[in-house]
C-alpha positions as CSV (number, residue, x, y, z in Angstrom):
1,X,0.0,0.0,0.0
2,X,1.5,3.3,-1.0
3,X,1.7,6.3,1.3
4,X,-1.1,7.9,-0.8
5,X,-3.4,4.8,-0.2
6,X,-2.6,4.8,3.5
7,X,-3.4,8.5,3.8
8,X,-6.6,8.0,1.9
9,X,-7.7,5.0,4.1
10,X,-7.4,7.0,7.3
11,X,-8.7,10.3,6.1
12,X,-12.0,11.2,7.9
13,X,-15.1,10.1,6.0
14,X,-17.2,12.8,4.4
15,X,-19.9,10.4,3.2
16,X,-23.0,11.2,5.2
17,X,-24.6,7.9,4.4
18,X,-21.8,5.9,6.1
19,X,-21.7,8.1,9.2
20,X,-25.5,8.0,9.5
21,X,-25.5,4.2,9.2
22,X,-22.9,4.0,12.0
23,X,-24.8,6.5,14.2
24,X,-28.1,4.7,13.7
25,X,-26.5,1.4,14.5
26,X,-24.9,2.7,17.7
27,X,-28.2,4.3,18.8
28,X,-30.1,1.0,18.1
29,X,-27.5,-1.0,20.0
30,X,-27.2,1.2,23.0
31,X,-30.7,2.7,23.2
32,X,-31.1,3.7,26.9
33,X,-27.4,3.3,27.5
34,X,-26.4,6.2,25.1
35,X,-25.0,8.0,28.1
36,X,-22.0,5.6,27.6
37,X,-21.5,6.9,24.1
38,X,-19.7,10.3,23.4
39,X,-19.5,11.6,19.9
40,X,-16.3,13.6,19.9
41,X,-16.2,14.4,16.1
42,X,-18.6,13.9,13.3
43,X,-16.8,10.6,12.5
44,X,-15.6,9.5,15.9
45,X,-17.5,8.0,18.9
46,X,-16.1,6.8,22.2
47,X,-18.0,4.1,24.0
48,X,-17.2,3.7,27.7
49,X,-16.9,0.0,28.7
50,X,-16.0,-1.4,32.1
51,X,-12.2,-0.8,32.3
52,X,-11.6,0.6,28.9
53,X,-12.9,3.0,26.2
54,X,-13.6,1.8,22.7
55,X,-13.3,4.3,19.9
56,X,-15.3,3.9,16.7
57,X,-13.8,5.9,13.9
58,X,-15.2,6.2,10.4
59,X,-12.6,7.0,7.8
60,X,-12.7,7.4,4.1
61,X,-12.4,3.7,3.5
62,X,-12.7,2.0,6.9
63,X,-14.6,1.8,10.1
64,X,-12.1,1.3,12.9
65,X,-13.0,-0.2,16.3
66,X,-10.0,0.6,18.6
67,X,-9.2,0.2,22.3
68,X,-5.8,0.8,23.9
69,X,-4.8,-2.1,26.0
70,X,-1.3,-1.1,27.3
71,X,0.4,2.3,27.0
72,X,4.0,0.9,27.0
73,X,5.9,-1.9,25.6
74,X,6.6,-4.9,27.8
75,X,10.1,-5.1,29.3
76,X,10.5,-8.5,27.6
77,X,9.9,-7.1,24.1
78,X,10.6,-10.2,21.9
79,X,8.5,-12.7,23.9
80,X,5.7,-10.1,24.1
81,X,5.7,-9.6,20.3
82,X,5.8,-13.4,19.8
83,X,2.8,-13.7,22.1
84,X,0.9,-11.0,20.2
85,X,1.5,-12.8,16.9
86,X,0.3,-16.0,18.4
87,X,-2.8,-14.5,19.8
88,X,-3.5,-12.7,16.5
89,X,-3.2,-16.1,14.7
90,X,-5.1,-18.3,17.2
91,X,-7.3,-16.4,19.6
92,X,-9.0,-13.5,17.9
93,X,-11.5,-13.4,15.0
94,X,-11.8,-10.0,13.4
95,X,-9.9,-8.1,16.1
96,X,-6.2,-7.9,15.9
97,X,-3.5,-6.5,18.1
98,X,-1.7,-3.5,16.7
99,X,1.3,-1.6,18.0
100,X,1.0,2.1,17.8
101,X,4.4,3.6,18.8
102,X,4.9,1.7,22.2
103,X,1.2,1.2,22.9
104,X,-0.7,-2.0,22.3
105,X,-4.2,-1.7,20.9
106,X,-6.9,-4.2,20.1
107,X,-8.4,-3.2,16.8
108,X,-10.9,-4.2,14.1
109,X,-10.8,-2.7,10.6
110,X,-13.9,-3.0,8.5
111,X,-14.6,-1.8,4.9
112,X,-17.0,1.1,5.5
113,X,-19.1,0.1,2.5
114,X,-19.9,-3.2,4.3
115,X,-20.7,-1.8,7.7
116,X,-24.2,-2.3,9.1
117,X,-25.9,-2.8,12.5
118,X,-25.3,-6.5,12.6
119,X,-21.5,-6.1,11.9
120,X,-21.2,-3.4,14.5
121,X,-23.0,-5.5,17.1
122,X,-20.7,-8.5,16.3
123,X,-17.6,-6.3,16.6
124,X,-18.7,-4.8,19.9
125,X,-19.5,-8.3,21.2
126,X,-16.1,-9.6,20.1
127,X,-14.4,-6.7,21.9
128,X,-16.4,-7.3,25.0
129,X,-15.5,-11.0,25.0
130,X,-11.9,-10.6,24.1
131,X,-10.6,-7.5,25.8
132,X,-10.8,-8.5,29.4
133,X,-9.6,-12.0,28.8
134,X,-6.7,-11.1,26.6
135,X,-5.6,-8.1,28.7
136,X,-5.6,-10.2,31.8
137,X,-3.7,-13.0,30.1
138,X,-1.0,-10.6,28.7
139,X,-0.8,-8.6,31.9
140,X,-0.2,-11.6,34.1
141,X,2.8,-12.6,32.0
142,X,4.2,-9.3,30.8
143,X,2.8,-6.5,33.1
144,X,2.4,-8.1,36.5
145,X,2.2,-4.8,38.4
146,X,-0.5,-3.3,36.2
147,X,-4.1,-3.0,37.2
148,X,-6.2,-4.5,34.4
149,X,-9.7,-3.7,33.2
150,X,-10.8,-7.0,34.9
151,X,-9.3,-5.8,38.2
152,X,-11.3,-2.6,37.8
153,X,-14.5,-4.5,36.9
154,X,-14.2,-6.9,39.9
155,X,-13.1,-4.2,42.4
156,X,-16.3,-2.2,41.7
157,X,-19.7,-3.8,41.6
158,X,-20.6,-3.5,37.9
159,X,-24.1,-2.2,37.3
160,X,-26.3,-4.6,35.4
161,X,-26.1,-2.6,32.2
162,X,-22.4,-3.5,31.9
163,X,-23.4,-7.1,31.4
164,X,-24.7,-6.1,28.0
165,X,-22.6,-4.6,25.1
C-alpha cells in the first residue's frame, strides 16, 4: 500500500450515508445506554466500557474499532511480540493486536461500505468477550504490576447494564 493509499484510508469520512449508518447502529444497540457513548467528532464515537474505552472511527475507506490495552511496551519485548503474533493467529476473530508507537491496541478494521448494525453489534460483542480475557492474560505474564480492566471490573460492583454490550 503506497503512502497515498494509507493516507486515503485513514482520512475522515465525508460520506454522510456511512456516518449516518454507524450513528443509527450505535443508537439502536445502546438505546437507553447512550450515556455511555460520546460523539467527539462527526466521524468518531467513544464508548465507555468497564475498564476501557472503545473508539469507533469512520474513515474514508474503513470503520475502525479501537481500544488501547497497554500504554507501554513490555520489558520482555521479543517474547511479548511473539505472544501478540500467536494471539492474532489463534485467539481472535476479526480483532487484531496493533502496536502504535509503544502502545498495544486491540483493533478491528472493516470496509466502510460493508458496515451495518449486525456487523457493528458483532464487533462490539467480540471486543467485550476478548478485551478483558486477553488483557488479563497478557498482563499476568508481561505486566504483573499493572491494574487491568478485569481488576477494575471486579473491584467495583458493575451495574447490570455492563453485562450487555
